[in-house]
C-alpha positions as CSV (number, residue, x, y, z in Angstrom):
1,M,5.5,0.7,46.4
2,I,4.4,4.1,47.4
3,A,4.5,4.6,43.4
4,Q,2.2,1.4,42.5
5,T,-0.3,3.6,45.8
6,M,0.2,6.8,43.8
7,L,-0.7,5.2,41.1
8,A,-3.5,3.4,42.0
9,T,-5.2,6.8,43.7
10,V,-5.1,8.4,40.9
11,A,-6.7,5.9,39.0
12,L,-9.2,6.0,42.1
13,E,-10.1,9.6,41.3
14,L,-10.0,9.6,37.8
15,L,-13.2,6.7,37.8
16,V,-15.1,8.0,41.2
17,L,-14.9,11.3,39.1
18,M,-16.2,9.9,35.5
19,L,-18.7,7.3,37.4
20,L,-20.4,10.1,39.1
21,L,-20.5,12.6,36.3
22,G,-21.5,9.5,33.8
23,G,-24.4,8.6,36.3
24,V,-25.5,12.4,37.1
25,A,-25.9,13.4,33.5
26,K,-28.0,10.4,32.7
27,F,-30.4,11.4,35.9
28,A,-30.5,14.4,34.2
29,T,-31.2,13.1,30.9
30,A,-33.5,10.3,31.8
31,G,-35.5,12.6,33.9
32,G,-35.7,15.8,31.5
33,H,-37.4,17.1,28.5
34,G,-34.7,17.0,25.7
35,Q,-35.3,16.9,22.4
36,P,-38.2,14.5,21.0
37,G,-36.9,11.3,20.7
38,N,-33.7,12.0,22.9
39,L,-33.4,8.8,24.4
40,S,-33.8,6.8,21.0
41,R,-30.3,7.7,19.3
42,L,-28.5,7.6,22.9
43,G,-26.1,4.5,24.0
44,P,-27.4,0.4,24.3
45,G,-31.0,1.5,24.9
46,V,-31.1,2.3,21.3
47,L,-31.3,-1.8,21.1
48,I,-34.2,-2.2,23.7
49,P,-37.4,-1.5,23.1
50,D,-38.6,2.5,23.7
51,R,-40.8,2.0,27.2
52,W,-37.6,0.3,28.7
53,R,-34.8,3.3,27.2
54,R,-35.3,5.4,30.4
55,P,-36.0,2.5,32.8
56,F,-32.6,1.2,31.1
57,M,-31.2,4.7,32.1
58,I,-31.9,5.5,35.3
59,F,-30.4,1.6,36.4
60,C,-27.4,2.3,34.6
61,A,-27.2,5.7,36.3
62,G,-27.7,4.2,39.7
63,G,-25.6,1.7,39.2
64,E,-22.4,3.6,38.5
65,V,-23.5,6.3,41.5
66,T,-23.2,3.1,43.8
67,L,-20.3,2.0,42.4
68,A,-18.5,5.6,42.8
69,V,-19.8,5.5,46.4
70,G,-18.4,2.0,46.7
71,L,-15.0,2.8,45.3
72,L,-14.5,5.6,47.8
73,F,-15.7,4.9,51.1
74,T,-15.1,1.0,51.1
75,G,-12.9,-1.2,50.8
76,N,-15.0,-4.0,49.5
77,P,-13.7,-5.9,46.3
78,L,-17.3,-5.9,44.9
79,P,-17.3,-2.2,43.7
80,R,-13.7,-2.7,42.3
81,W,-14.0,-5.8,39.7
82,G,-18.0,-4.7,39.2
83,T,-16.3,-1.3,37.8
84,I,-13.9,-3.7,35.5
85,A,-16.9,-5.4,34.6
86,F,-19.0,-2.3,33.8
87,F,-16.0,-0.8,31.8
88,A,-15.4,-3.3,30.1
89,V,-18.8,-4.4,29.0
90,A,-19.1,-0.8,27.8
91,T,-16.5,-0.9,25.8
92,Y,-17.4,-3.6,24.0
93,V,-21.2,-2.4,23.5
94,L,-19.8,1.0,22.2
95,W,-17.5,-1.1,19.4
96,E,-21.0,-2.9,18.8
97,L,-23.0,0.6,18.5
98,R,-20.3,1.8,16.2
99,R,-20.5,-0.9,13.4
100,R,-24.3,-1.9,14.0
101,R,-25.9,1.7,15.2
102,P,-23.1,4.3,13.5
103,D,-25.9,7.1,13.7
104,V,-26.5,7.2,17.5
105,G,-24.3,8.8,20.4
106,C,-22.7,6.6,23.4
107,G,-24.9,8.1,25.9
108,C,-22.1,8.0,28.2
109,F,-22.8,11.4,29.8
110,G,-26.6,11.6,28.8
111,E,-27.6,13.9,26.0
112,A,-24.0,14.9,26.0
113,S,-23.0,12.4,24.4
114,S,-25.2,12.8,21.1
115,A,-22.4,12.5,18.7
116,P,-22.0,9.5,16.8
117,V,-19.8,6.4,18.6
118,G,-16.3,7.1,17.3
119,L,-12.8,6.0,18.3
120,R,-12.1,8.1,21.1
121,S,-15.3,7.1,23.1
122,I,-14.4,3.2,23.1
123,A,-10.5,4.4,23.4
124,R,-11.8,6.0,26.3
125,A,-13.8,2.8,28.1
126,A,-11.0,0.9,27.5
127,V,-8.3,3.0,29.6
128,L,-11.2,3.2,32.2
129,V,-11.1,-1.0,32.1
130,G,-7.4,-0.4,32.6
131,L,-7.9,2.4,35.4
132,A,-9.9,-0.1,36.9
133,V,-7.5,-2.8,37.0
134,V,-5.1,-0.9,38.9
135,V,-7.6,-0.2,41.8
136,A,-9.0,-3.7,41.6
137,L,-4.9,-4.8,42.3
138,V,-3.8,-2.5,44.4
139,P,-7.5,-1.5,46.6
140,V,-7.2,2.1,47.6
141,S,-10.0,4.3,49.2
142,G,-11.2,7.4,49.5
143,A,-8.8,7.9,52.7
144,D,-5.8,7.0,50.7
145,I,-6.5,10.5,48.5
146,V,-7.1,12.4,51.8
147,S,-3.4,11.4,53.4
148,G,-1.7,10.6,50.2
149,M,-2.6,14.6,48.9
150,S,0.9,15.9,48.3
151,A,1.6,18.1,44.8
152,G,2.8,15.0,42.8
153,L,-0.7,13.7,43.4
154,V,-2.5,16.5,42.0
155,V,-0.3,17.1,39.0
156,A,-0.6,13.3,38.2
157,T,-4.6,13.0,38.6
158,L,-4.3,16.7,36.2
159,A,-2.5,14.4,33.7
160,G,-4.7,11.4,33.6
161,A,-7.7,14.3,33.7
162,A,-6.2,15.5,30.4
163,V,-5.9,12.2,28.6
164,L,-9.1,11.4,29.4
165,V,-10.5,14.9,28.0
166,L,-8.7,14.4,24.9
167,L,-10.8,10.9,24.2
168,S,-13.6,12.8,25.1
169,P,-15.9,13.8,22.3
170,E,-18.3,15.6,24.1
171,M,-16.0,18.2,25.1
172,G,-15.7,19.9,21.3
173,E,-19.6,19.5,21.1
174,G,-20.0,21.1,24.4
175,I,-17.2,23.9,22.9
176,A,-19.1,24.4,20.3
177,R,-22.9,24.6,22.1
178,V,-21.2,27.2,24.2
179,R,-20.2,28.9,21.1
180,H,-23.4,28.9,18.9
181,R,-25.6,28.9,22.2
182,A,-27.6,26.1,20.4
183,P,-27.5,22.6,20.1
184,C,-26.3,21.0,16.7
185,E,-30.1,20.2,15.8
186,Q,-31.1,23.6,16.3
187,R,-27.7,25.0,14.5
188,P,-27.7,26.7,10.9
189,M,-25.5,24.6,8.3
190,P,-25.9,26.0,4.8
191,A,-26.2,22.6,2.4
192,G,-23.0,23.8,0.7
193,R,-20.6,23.6,3.7
194,A,-22.0,20.4,4.2
195,L,-21.4,19.2,0.5
196,H,-17.7,20.0,0.9
197,R,-17.7,18.0,3.5
198,L,-18.9,15.0,1.9
199,R,-16.9,15.4,-1.0
200,A,-13.8,15.7,0.7
201,S,-14.7,12.5,2.6
202,G,-13.1,8.7,1.9
203,E,-17.0,7.6,1.5
204,W,-17.4,10.2,-1.4
205,R,-14.1,8.9,-3.4
206,A,-14.8,4.9,-2.4
207,H,-18.0,5.4,-4.2
208,A,-17.9,8.4,-6.5
209,P,-17.5,5.7,-9.6
210,L,-20.7,4.4,-8.9
211,L,-22.6,8.1,-9.2
212,L,-24.2,8.5,-13.0
213,S,-24.3,12.9,-11.7
214,G,-22.0,14.8,-9.6
215,E,-25.1,16.8,-8.4
216,P,-27.7,15.3,-5.8
217,S,-31.1,14.8,-7.3
218,D,-32.2,15.0,-3.6
219,S,-31.1,16.7,-0.1
220,W,-32.6,17.6,3.0
221,R,-32.2,17.4,6.7
222,E,-32.9,15.5,9.6
223,L,-31.9,17.0,13.2
224,C,-28.0,16.9,12.7
225,W,-27.9,15.1,9.8
226,R,-27.3,16.2,5.9
227,F,-28.8,13.8,3.7
228,F,-27.8,13.8,-0.3
229,V,-29.4,11.4,-2.6
230,Y,-27.1,10.9,-5.8
231,P,-28.3,8.4,-9.3
232,G,-26.3,5.8,-9.5
233,R,-25.9,2.1,-10.3
234,T,-24.9,-1.1,-7.8
235,A,-21.1,-2.7,-8.6
236,E,-23.3,-4.9,-10.6
237,G,-24.4,-2.4,-13.2
238,A,-27.9,-2.1,-11.3
239,P,-29.6,1.0,-11.1
240,A,-29.4,2.4,-7.4
241,E,-29.4,5.6,-5.7
242,V,-26.6,6.4,-3.6
243,V,-27.5,7.7,-0.5
244,F,-24.7,10.2,1.5
245,A,-25.2,11.2,5.1
246,V,-23.3,14.0,6.3
247,Y,-23.1,14.7,10.1
248,L,-23.0,18.3,11.2
249,T,-21.2,18.8,13.5
250,G,-17.2,18.5,14.4
251,R,-13.8,18.6,12.7
252,R,-13.8,14.9,11.6
253,A,-17.3,14.7,11.5
254,P,-18.7,11.4,10.0
255,V,-20.2,10.5,7.0
256,R,-22.5,7.4,6.3
257,V,-23.8,6.0,3.2
258,G,-26.3,3.1,1.4
259,V,-26.3,1.9,-1.5
260,M,-29.8,1.1,-2.8
261,E,-30.7,-1.0,-5.8
262,V,-33.9,0.4,-7.5
263,E,-36.8,-0.9,-9.4
264,G,-38.8,1.1,-11.0
265,E,-40.2,3.7,-8.7
266,G,-39.7,1.4,-5.6
267,L,-36.6,0.3,-3.4
268,R,-36.1,-3.4,-4.0
269,E,-32.6,-3.4,-1.9
270,S,-30.8,-1.7,0.8
271,I,-26.7,-3.0,1.0
272,E,-25.8,-2.3,4.4
273,V,-24.9,1.1,5.4
274,S,-21.0,2.2,6.0
275,A,-19.0,5.0,8.2
276,V,-15.9,6.1,7.7
277,H,-14.5,9.3,10.6
């Protein structure tokens, strides 16, 4: 029973920490003046009309802070089951974002979570669902944190925090911002380096047979992405343009690709963008 209480106490500490960090970061992003159009590239807000994105982010931030306060200062089951529902929905939404909008960030910590949604972000949300279930089944509160304070509790909390850090792509982006003292959108990246990343990717190997030339016919940069256009053909042999998009930060930066059938000078058909991490 003591071990269960310690596990639940650690889970409570981690949940409150993540909820407060997420809520405060979202409030800061929604109320700040970041990169133009930043809310159009963050989280589930990309799926709703533009005029509702800022209120939606503020609503999510308020919900997270409310859940954290409820977990910490009350024994009421409502915030506990509410936390389970919140992170369960978040896990599903992140999975859908990765499938439907692979170009946007999760927005979990506001503008700090601008990197495209990956498996680590989804796994982190799933782990938080598990922690929320533990807290719901073994109800603890802030008083248990104070009364149960011990070296073992501190070590267990640090171990849990380390796991969450490993599952947080924001850490790598944050370190990069500190090192380069500029956000990804403003950081210089030679086109040749982005091209090297492209040619080392699985998407390049999968689509190379469709290309008519090994050199791009066009290339440009938009924010954190470098685009390369190659003349090619579809699998059926129709003329096409193969467009690759390379994300410019991260050690395992994602690559996207779209094959667009052309007729004359115009695009006739666009094949769904795919992604690899």
